[in-house]
PDB file of the backbone (N, CA, C, O) and the ligand in Angstrom, with CONECT records:
HET     ZN  A 101       1
ATOM      1  N   MET A   1      86.551  96.380  41.220  1.00  0.00           N
ATOM      2  CA  MET A   1      85.513  97.359  40.885  1.00  0.00           C
ATOM      3  C   MET A   1      85.118  98.170  42.115  1.00  0.00           C
ATOM      4  O   MET A   1      84.925  97.636  43.207  1.00  0.00           O
ATOM      5  N   LYS A   2      85.008  99.450  41.901  1.00  0.00           N
ATOM      6  CA  LYS A   2      84.696 100.349  43.007  1.00  0.00           C
ATOM      7  C   LYS A   2      83.182 100.488  43.168  1.00  0.00           C
ATOM      8  O   LYS A   2      82.462 100.705  42.194  1.00  0.00           O
ATOM      9  N   ILE A   3      82.722 100.364  44.378  1.00  0.00           N
ATOM     10  CA  ILE A   3      81.291 100.519  44.647  1.00  0.00           C
ATOM     11  C   ILE A   3      81.034 101.959  45.075  1.00  0.00           C
ATOM     12  O   ILE A   3      81.594 102.441  46.059  1.00  0.00           O
ATOM     13  N   LYS A   4      80.200 102.612  44.336  1.00  0.00           N
ATOM     14  CA  LYS A   4      79.872 104.001  44.684  1.00  0.00           C
ATOM     15  C   LYS A   4      78.858 104.010  45.817  1.00  0.00           C
ATOM     16  O   LYS A   4      77.848 103.308  45.785  1.00  0.00           O
ATOM     17  N   GLU A   5      79.155 104.814  46.803  1.00  0.00           N
ATOM     18  CA  GLU A   5      78.236 104.925  47.929  1.00  0.00           C
ATOM     19  C   GLU A   5      77.952 106.389  48.203  1.00  0.00           C
ATOM     20  O   GLU A   5      78.768 107.269  47.929  1.00  0.00           O
ATOM     21  N   ARG A   6      76.804 106.615  48.734  1.00  0.00           N
ATOM     22  CA  ARG A   6      76.457 107.986  49.108  1.00  0.00           C
ATOM     23  C   ARG A   6      76.018 107.999  50.566  1.00  0.00           C
ATOM     24  O   ARG A   6      75.550 107.000  51.112  1.00  0.00           O
ATOM     25  N   PHE A   7      76.187 109.156  51.169  1.00  0.00           N
ATOM     26  CA  PHE A   7      75.836 109.274  52.572  1.00  0.00           C
ATOM     27  C   PHE A   7      74.394 109.738  52.732  1.00  0.00           C
ATOM     28  O   PHE A   7      73.902 110.549  51.949  1.00  0.00           O
ATOM     29  N   VAL A   8      73.739 109.227  53.731  1.00  0.00           N
ATOM     30  CA  VAL A   8      72.369 109.649  54.046  1.00  0.00           C
ATOM     31  C   VAL A   8      72.271 109.888  55.547  1.00  0.00           C
ATOM     32  O   VAL A   8      73.012 109.302  56.337  1.00  0.00           O
ATOM     33  N   PHE A   9      71.355 110.748  55.918  1.00  0.00           N
ATOM     34  CA  PHE A   9      71.038 110.940  57.320  1.00  0.00           C
ATOM     35  C   PHE A   9      69.987 109.939  57.744  1.00  0.00           C
ATOM     36  O   PHE A   9      69.189 109.473  56.931  1.00  0.00           O
ATOM     37  N   LEU A  10      69.994 109.617  59.009  1.00  0.00           N
ATOM     38  CA  LEU A  10      68.879 108.870  59.575  1.00  0.00           C
ATOM     39  C   LEU A  10      68.143 109.796  60.543  1.00  0.00           C
ATOM     40  O   LEU A  10      68.699 110.244  61.545  1.00  0.00           O
ATOM     41  N   LEU A  11      66.894 110.067  60.220  1.00  0.00           N
ATOM     42  CA  LEU A  11      66.080 110.977  61.018  1.00  0.00           C
ATOM     43  C   LEU A  11      65.190 110.218  61.984  1.00  0.00           C
ATOM     44  O   LEU A  11      64.568 109.217  61.627  1.00  0.00           O
ATOM     45  N   CYS A  12      65.141 110.707  63.199  1.00  0.00           N
ATOM     46  CA  CYS A  12      64.190 110.160  64.156  1.00  0.00           C
ATOM     47  C   CYS A  12      62.778 110.486  63.680  1.00  0.00           C
ATOM     48  O   CYS A  12      62.494 111.627  63.315  1.00  0.00           O
ATOM     49  N   SER A  13      61.901 109.498  63.681  1.00  0.00           N
ATOM     50  CA  SER A  13      60.535 109.734  63.187  1.00  0.00           C
ATOM     51  C   SER A  13      59.697 110.506  64.210  1.00  0.00           C
ATOM     52  O   SER A  13      58.620 110.997  63.872  1.00  0.00           O
ATOM     53  N   ASP A  14      60.161 110.618  65.422  1.00  0.00           N
ATOM     54  CA  ASP A  14      59.430 111.374  66.434  1.00  0.00           C
ATOM     55  C   ASP A  14      59.825 112.844  66.454  1.00  0.00           C
ATOM     56  O   ASP A  14      58.969 113.718  66.318  1.00  0.00           O
ATOM     57  N   CYS A  15      61.117 113.124  66.623  1.00  0.00           N
ATOM     58  CA  CYS A  15      61.561 114.507  66.795  1.00  0.00           C
ATOM     59  C   CYS A  15      62.264 115.072  65.570  1.00  0.00           C
ATOM     60  O   CYS A  15      62.633 116.247  65.550  1.00  0.00           O
ATOM     61  N   LYS A  16      62.451 114.244  64.550  1.00  0.00           N
ATOM     62  CA  LYS A  16      63.034 114.671  63.269  1.00  0.00           C
ATOM     63  C   LYS A  16      64.483 115.132  63.380  1.00  0.00           C
ATOM     64  O   LYS A  16      64.994 115.809  62.489  1.00  0.00           O
ATOM     65  N   ASN A  17      65.131 114.770  64.457  1.00  0.00           N
ATOM     66  CA  ASN A  17      66.535 115.108  64.564  1.00  0.00           C
ATOM     67  C   ASN A  17      67.380 114.136  63.751  1.00  0.00           C
ATOM     68  O   ASN A  17      67.073 112.948  63.645  1.00  0.00           O
ATOM     69  N   ARG A  18      68.449 114.675  63.185  1.00  0.00           N
ATOM     70  CA  ARG A  18      69.337 113.842  62.383  1.00  0.00           C
ATOM     71  C   ARG A  18      70.382 113.228  63.291  1.00  0.00           C
ATOM     72  O   ARG A  18      71.437 113.811  63.539  1.00  0.00           O
ATOM     73  N   ASN A  19      70.074 112.064  63.773  1.00  0.00           N
ATOM     74  CA  ASN A  19      70.914 111.457  64.797  1.00  0.00           C
ATOM     75  C   ASN A  19      72.087 110.665  64.243  1.00  0.00           C
ATOM     76  O   ASN A  19      73.132 110.558  64.886  1.00  0.00           O
ATOM     77  N   TYR A  20      71.918 110.130  63.087  1.00  0.00           N
ATOM     78  CA  TYR A  20      72.954 109.255  62.550  1.00  0.00           C
ATOM     79  C   TYR A  20      73.194 109.541  61.083  1.00  0.00           C
ATOM     80  O   TYR A  20      72.306 109.999  60.364  1.00  0.00           O
ATOM     81  N   THR A  21      74.404 109.264  60.660  1.00  0.00           N
ATOM     82  CA  THR A  21      74.674 109.226  59.228  1.00  0.00           C
ATOM     83  C   THR A  21      75.061 107.811  58.878  1.00  0.00           C
ATOM     84  O   THR A  21      75.659 107.096  59.683  1.00  0.00           O
ATOM     85  N   THR A  22      74.723 107.423  57.696  1.00  0.00           N
ATOM     86  CA  THR A  22      75.112 106.114  57.214  1.00  0.00           C
ATOM     87  C   THR A  22      75.335 106.236  55.713  1.00  0.00           C
ATOM     88  O   THR A  22      75.216 107.320  55.144  1.00  0.00           O
ATOM     89  N   HIS A  23      75.647 105.156  55.102  1.00  0.00           N
ATOM     90  CA  HIS A  23      75.837 105.217  53.648  1.00  0.00           C
ATOM     91  C   HIS A  23      75.226 103.996  53.014  1.00  0.00           C
ATOM     92  O   HIS A  23      75.092 102.942  53.634  1.00  0.00           O
ATOM     93  N   LYS A  24      74.863 104.165  51.773  1.00  0.00           N
ATOM     94  CA  LYS A  24      74.338 103.034  51.028  1.00  0.00           C
ATOM     95  C   LYS A  24      74.738 103.149  49.577  1.00  0.00           C
ATOM     96  O   LYS A  24      75.177 104.210  49.131  1.00  0.00           O
ATOM     97  N   ARG A  25      74.595 102.086  48.849  1.00  0.00           N
ATOM     98  CA  ARG A  25      74.993 102.084  47.451  1.00  0.00           C
ATOM     99  C   ARG A  25      74.134 103.045  46.647  1.00  0.00           C
ATOM    100  O   ARG A  25      72.937 103.203  46.883  1.00  0.00           O
ATOM    101  N   GLN A  26      74.789 103.675  45.696  1.00  0.00           N
ATOM    102  CA  GLN A  26      74.144 104.723  44.935  1.00  0.00           C
ATOM    103  C   GLN A  26      72.905 104.235  44.179  1.00  0.00           C
ATOM    104  O   GLN A  26      71.931 104.974  44.039  1.00  0.00           O
ATOM    105  N   LYS A  27      72.942 103.026  43.707  1.00  0.00           N
ATOM    106  CA  LYS A  27      71.816 102.542  42.906  1.00  0.00           C
ATOM    107  C   LYS A  27      70.748 101.839  43.739  1.00  0.00           C
ATOM    108  O   LYS A  27      69.750 101.361  43.200  1.00  0.00           O
ATOM    109  N   ALA A  28      70.952 101.780  45.017  1.00  0.00           N
ATOM    110  CA  ALA A  28      69.975 101.123  45.877  1.00  0.00           C
ATOM    111  C   ALA A  28      68.685 101.925  45.886  1.00  0.00           C
ATOM    112  O   ALA A  28      68.712 103.149  46.016  1.00  0.00           O
ATOM    113  N   THR A  29      67.567 101.248  45.750  1.00  0.00           N
ATOM    114  CA  THR A  29      66.289 101.956  45.694  1.00  0.00           C
ATOM    115  C   THR A  29      65.488 101.789  46.971  1.00  0.00           C
ATOM    116  O   THR A  29      64.494 102.483  47.183  1.00  0.00           O
ATOM    117  N   TYR A  30      65.913 100.882  47.807  1.00  0.00           N
ATOM    118  CA  TYR A  30      65.172 100.649  49.039  1.00  0.00           C
ATOM    119  C   TYR A  30      65.315 101.822  50.002  1.00  0.00           C
ATOM    120  O   TYR A  30      66.290 102.571  49.949  1.00  0.00           O
ATOM    121  N   LYS A  31      64.353 101.964  50.861  1.00  0.00           N
ATOM    122  CA  LYS A  31      64.407 102.993  51.889  1.00  0.00           C
ATOM    123  C   LYS A  31      64.948 102.393  53.177  1.00  0.00           C
ATOM    124  O   LYS A  31      64.515 101.336  53.637  1.00  0.00           O
ATOM    125  N   LEU A  32      65.898 103.100  53.728  1.00  0.00           N
ATOM    126  CA  LEU A  32      66.457 102.622  54.985  1.00  0.00           C
ATOM    127  C   LEU A  32      65.521 102.973  56.139  1.00  0.00           C
ATOM    128  O   LEU A  32      64.981 104.077  56.209  1.00  0.00           O
ATOM    129  N   GLU A  33      65.346 102.032  57.017  1.00  0.00           N
ATOM    130  CA  GLU A  33      64.536 102.270  58.207  1.00  0.00           C
ATOM    131  C   GLU A  33      65.110 101.432  59.326  1.00  0.00           C
ATOM    132  O   GLU A  33      65.121 100.203  59.250  1.00  0.00           O
ATOM    133  N   LYS A  34      65.586 102.095  60.366  1.00  0.00           N
ATOM    134  CA  LYS A  34      66.254 101.356  61.430  1.00  0.00           C
ATOM    135  C   LYS A  34      65.767 101.795  62.794  1.00  0.00           C
ATOM    136  O   LYS A  34      65.452 102.963  63.025  1.00  0.00           O
ATOM    137  N   LYS A  35      65.716 100.842  63.676  1.00  0.00           N
ATOM    138  CA  LYS A  35      65.427 101.141  65.071  1.00  0.00           C
ATOM    139  C   LYS A  35      66.726 101.547  65.735  1.00  0.00           C
ATOM    140  O   LYS A  35      67.664 100.759  65.849  1.00  0.00           O
ATOM    141  N   LYS A  36      66.757 102.801  66.170  1.00  0.00           N
ATOM    142  CA  LYS A  36      67.961 103.267  66.827  1.00  0.00           C
ATOM    143  C   LYS A  36      67.608 104.124  68.024  1.00  0.00           C
ATOM    144  O   LYS A  36      66.492 104.627  68.163  1.00  0.00           O
ATOM    145  N   TYR A  37      68.605 104.270  68.883  1.00  0.00           N
ATOM    146  CA  TYR A  37      68.377 105.076  70.076  1.00  0.00           C
ATOM    147  C   TYR A  37      68.446 106.558  69.739  1.00  0.00           C
ATOM    148  O   TYR A  37      69.400 107.020  69.113  1.00  0.00           O
ATOM    149  N   CYS A  38      67.432 107.292  70.158  1.00  0.00           N
ATOM    150  CA  CYS A  38      67.427 108.734  69.979  1.00  0.00           C
ATOM    151  C   CYS A  38      67.708 109.391  71.326  1.00  0.00           C
ATOM    152  O   CYS A  38      66.990 109.172  72.302  1.00  0.00           O
ATOM    153  N   ARG A  39      68.768 110.202  71.361  1.00  0.00           N
ATOM    154  CA  ARG A  39      69.120 110.804  72.651  1.00  0.00           C
ATOM    155  C   ARG A  39      68.195 111.967  72.992  1.00  0.00           C
ATOM    156  O   ARG A  39      68.147 112.402  74.143  1.00  0.00           O
ATOM    157  N   PHE A  40      67.458 112.476  71.999  1.00  0.00           N
ATOM    158  CA  PHE A  40      66.512 113.547  72.279  1.00  0.00           C
ATOM    159  C   PHE A  40      65.216 112.998  72.873  1.00  0.00           C
ATOM    160  O   PHE A  40      64.653 113.573  73.805  1.00  0.00           O
ATOM    161  N   CYS A  41      64.754 111.876  72.318  1.00  0.00           N
ATOM    162  CA  CYS A  41      63.547 111.227  72.854  1.00  0.00           C
ATOM    163  C   CYS A  41      63.884 110.314  74.020  1.00  0.00           C
ATOM    164  O   CYS A  41      63.001 109.909  74.776  1.00  0.00           O
ATOM    165  N   ARG A  42      65.133 110.001  74.160  1.00  0.00           N
ATOM    166  CA  ARG A  42      65.619 109.084  75.195  1.00  0.00           C
ATOM    167  C   ARG A  42      64.945 107.719  75.112  1.00  0.00           C
ATOM    168  O   ARG A  42      64.588 107.120  76.126  1.00  0.00           O
ATOM    169  N   LYS A  43      64.785 107.256  73.906  1.00  0.00           N
ATOM    170  CA  LYS A  43      64.245 105.915  73.691  1.00  0.00           C
ATOM    171  C   LYS A  43      64.590 105.462  72.281  1.00  0.00           C
ATOM    172  O   LYS A  43      65.089 106.240  71.468  1.00  0.00           O
ATOM    173  N   HIS A  44      64.319 104.203  72.006  1.00  0.00           N
ATOM    174  CA  HIS A  44      64.521 103.697  70.655  1.00  0.00           C
ATOM    175  C   HIS A  44      63.332 104.075  69.781  1.00  0.00           C
ATOM    176  O   HIS A  44      62.176 103.835  70.131  1.00  0.00           O
ATOM    177  N   THR A  45      63.638 104.663  68.654  1.00  0.00           N
ATOM    178  CA  THR A  45      62.582 105.030  67.718  1.00  0.00           C
ATOM    179  C   THR A  45      62.982 104.557  66.328  1.00  0.00           C
ATOM    180  O   THR A  45      64.120 104.147  66.101  1.00  0.00           O
ATOM    181  N   THR A  46      62.039 104.620  65.410  1.00  0.00           N
ATOM    182  CA  THR A  46      62.348 104.305  64.018  1.00  0.00           C
ATOM    183  C   THR A  46      63.039 105.498  63.373  1.00  0.00           C
ATOM    184  O   THR A  46      62.561 106.628  63.468  1.00  0.00           O
ATOM    185  N   HIS A  47      64.141 105.247  62.732  1.00  0.00           N
ATOM    186  CA  HIS A  47      64.863 106.286  62.024  1.00  0.00           C
ATOM    187  C   HIS A  47      64.753 106.049  60.527  1.00  0.00           C
ATOM    188  O   HIS A  47      64.976 104.943  60.033  1.00  0.00           O
ATOM    189  N   LYS A  48      64.406 107.107  59.824  1.00  0.00           N
ATOM    190  CA  LYS A  48      64.259 106.988  58.383  1.00  0.00           C
ATOM    191  C   LYS A  48      65.319 107.812  57.681  1.00  0.00           C
ATOM    192  O   LYS A  48      65.805 108.813  58.207  1.00  0.00           O
ATOM    193  N   GLU A  49      65.666 107.373  56.488  1.00  0.00           N
ATOM    194  CA  GLU A  49      66.746 108.044  55.775  1.00  0.00           C
ATOM    195  C   GLU A  49      66.314 109.371  55.168  1.00  0.00           C
ATOM    196  O   GLU A  49      65.153 109.580  54.818  1.00  0.00           O
ATOM    197  N   ARG A  50      67.270 110.230  55.062  1.00  0.00           N
ATOM    198  CA  ARG A  50      67.087 111.513  54.394  1.00  0.00           C
ATOM    199  C   ARG A  50      68.409 111.826  53.711  1.00  0.00           C
ATOM    200  O   ARG A  50      69.476 111.615  54.287  1.00  0.00           O
ATOM    201  N   LYS A  51      68.339 112.323  52.501  1.00  0.00           N
ATOM    202  CA  LYS A  51      69.569 112.624  51.768  1.00  0.00           C
ATOM    203  C   LYS A  51      70.338 113.749  52.414  1.00  0.00           C
ATOM    204  O   LYS A  51      69.764 114.619  53.069  1.00  0.00           O
ATOM    205  N   LEU A  52      71.628 113.724  52.227  1.00  0.00           N
ATOM    206  CA  LEU A  52      72.489 114.778  52.757  1.00  0.00           C
ATOM    207  C   LEU A  52      72.265 116.082  52.010  1.00  0.00           C
ATOM    208  O   LEU A  52      72.905 117.088  52.318  1.00  0.00           O
TER     209      LEU A  52
HETATM  210 ZN    ZN A 101      63.860 111.514  68.593  1.00  0.00          ZN2+
END
């Protein structure tokens, strides 16, 4: 069985830059939130998902 996935952006919560892309299952309802390094802020910030 094929799992459908869609791509999402991960936005820095500080500068709103789209630093990363990732993917998640199409029917997933949870919101992605990850601590990642932002090269614009030059620090680790919370990144939130945004649809492509
Ligand atoms: Zn940033």
